[in-house]
Structures are given as structure tokens and as C-alpha cells.
C-alpha positions in Angstrom: 15.2 -12.0 27.7 17.6 -14.3 25.9 18.9 -13.1 22.5 19.5 -15.5 19.7 22.6 -15.1 17.6 22.1 -15.8 13.9 24.6 -18.1 12.3 26.6 -17.2 9.2 24.7 -20.0 7.4 21.3 -18.4 8.2 22.7 -15.0 7.2 23.8 -16.3 3.9 20.5 -18.1 3.3 18.7 -14.8 3.7 21.2 -13.0 1.5 20.8 -15.6 -1.2 17.1 -14.9 -1.3 17.8 -11.2 -1.4 20.1 -11.5 -4.3 17.6 -13.7 -6.2 14.9 -11.2 -5.6 17.0 -8.3 -6.8 18.1 -10.2 -9.9 14.4 -10.9 -10.6 13.2 -7.2 -10.3 16.2 -6.1 -12.3 15.3 -8.6 -15.1 11.8 -7.3 -15.0 13.1 -3.8 -15.9 12.9 -2.1 -12.6 15.4 0.8 -12.2 18.3 0.2 -9.9 16.9 2.6 -7.3 14.2 -0.1 -6.7 16.5 -2.8 -5.7 19.8 -1.2 -4.6 18.5 -0.5 -1.1 16.8 -3.9 -1.0 20.3 -5.4 -1.3 22.4 -2.8 0.5 20.5 -3.0 3.8 20.6 -6.8 4.2 24.3 -6.9 3.2 25.0 -4.2 5.7 23.1 -5.6 8.7 23.3 -9.3 8.0 26.9 -9.5 6.8 29.0 -6.4 7.4 27.8 -5.7 10.9 28.0 -9.2 12.3 30.4 -7.9 15.0 28.0 -5.2 16.2 28.9 -1.6 15.8 30.5 0.0 12.7 33.7 0.5 14.6 33.9 -3.1 15.7 32.8 -4.4 12.3 35.3 -2.6 10.1 38.3 -4.9 9.3 40.7 -2.0 8.6 41.2 1.7 9.3 43.5 4.4 8.1 46.1 5.4 10.6 44.5 8.9 10.6 41.1 7.4 11.6 42.4 6.0 14.9 40.6 7.3 17.9 37.9 9.1 15.8 34.2 8.4 16.5 31.0 8.6 14.6 28.7 11.6 15.1 31.2 14.4 14.5 31.3 13.8 10.7 35.0 13.0 11.0 34.8 9.2 10.5 33.6 7.4 7.3 32.5 3.7 7.2 33.8 3.0 3.7 33.5 0.0 1.3 37.0 -0.6 0.1 35.4 -1.8 -3.2 32.5 0.6 -3.7 29.1 -1.0 -3.0 27.9 -0.4 -6.5 30.6 -2.8 -7.7 29.9 -5.4 -5.0 26.2 -5.1 -6.0 27.1 -5.7 -9.7 29.1 -8.8 -8.8 26.3 -10.2 -6.7 23.6 -9.5 -9.3 25.7 -11.0 -12.1 26.1 -14.4 -10.3 24.8 -17.1 -12.6 24.3 -19.5 -9.7 23.2 -17.8 -6.5 24.2 -20.1 -3.7 25.5 -19.6 -0.2 29.0 -20.4 -1.4 28.9 -18.0 -4.4 27.4 -15.2 -2.3 30.0 -15.8 0.5 32.8 -15.7 -2.0 31.7 -12.3 -3.5 31.2 -10.9 0.0 34.6 -12.1 1.3 36.4 -10.9 -1.9 34.8 -7.5 -2.3 33.0 -6.7 1.0 35.9 -5.3 3.0 35.2 -2.3 5.2 37.6 0.4 6.2 37.2 3.3 8.5 38.7 6.5 7.0 38.6 10.2 7.8 36.2 12.6 6.1 39.2 14.3 4.5 40.4 10.9 3.1 36.9 10.3 1.7 37.0 13.7 0.1 40.3 12.8 -1.6 38.7 9.6 -3.0 35.7 11.6 -4.3 37.9 14.4 -5.8 40.0 11.7 -7.6 36.8 10.3 -9.1 37.1 7.1 -7.0 34.1 7.6 -4.7 32.0 5.0 -6.6 34.5 3.4 -9.0 37.8 1.6 -9.0 40.9 2.4 -10.9 41.7 0.2 -13.9 43.2 -2.6 -11.7 40.1 -4.0 -10.1 42.0 -7.1 -9.0 43.7 -5.1 -6.2 40.8 -4.2 -3.8 43.1 -1.5 -2.3 43.8 0.3 -5.7 41.6 3.3 -5.0 43.1 3.8 -1.6 46.7 3.5 -2.9 45.8 6.0 -5.7 45.2 8.7 -3.1 47.8 7.8 -0.6 45.6 6.0 2.0 47.5 3.1 3.6 45.1 1.1 5.8 46.1 -1.0 8.8 44.2 -3.7 10.6 41.4 -2.3 12.8 42.2 -3.4 16.3 39.4 -2.4 18.7 40.4 -2.1 22.3 
């Protein structure tokens, strides 16, 4: 059986429709629990995981995460900018186009593999779902707790 690879253009087309749908149900007064997963899953599977596995898809990792694998609860697939913030930026787009969605995803959709202990440090510092005051530096929450990511080179 021949598999068909979806182009980024097609992925963005689907994500544009997802964002528009979520904006609509939000405007109708639906609670965020009704549309968060409807946005999170397409972003995850259509955009973040284009390279395949979580390990291959993450652009960065902490040095301490090198060599760890999923399944032992040692490794965390983390949004450098918490997804709730990415979601807010997507849902606040005035014009939802492939270009505007791509720009938000490219600017705020960075994934980093970190250890469970590092994730615990972020949560303990109150940075599990929020950013420090400097939201322009996507790495600000990592720097606040001493995580210094490197490029994720998968061998």
C-alpha cells in the first residue's frame, strides 16, 4: 500500500478551518474545554508531529534529556511557549489565513524534550502554563529555572 504524504499547504488549510471553527464556538459562548482539544489535537498531529515520532519532531532538548525515552515517565514533550498561550494567539487572529496561522505556529510552536524533573521545576516556579513577563523571549520560562536547551539531533 502506498502512503501519501500531506503537504504543509494541506496541513495549514486544515488548521485554518480548525481555528475558524474554534473561534466560532468560542464566540457562541462555549467553554474553553469544548474547543481546546479540538485545536490541540490538529496542531499536534498536523503540525508538530510532521517528522513522525515525538523524539524526531522536537526541535530542541535539554542536555539532561539526551538518551531518555518515552514510557518510563522520565521524558516530557514540552511546548516552549505553553499551548494555552499558543491557542490564545491562534484564536485572536483577526484574519485566519494559511500565512497568519503558519506565522503563529512558527513563532510560538517550538517543542523541546525535557526531563520530568525539569518539568517539575517549571511547575514549581508557576511556569507550567504561563510565561514570565518577557513573552517576546520564547525561552524565558526555561531560562528562569536554569534549563538551557540545545538543538535536538536525532541519530
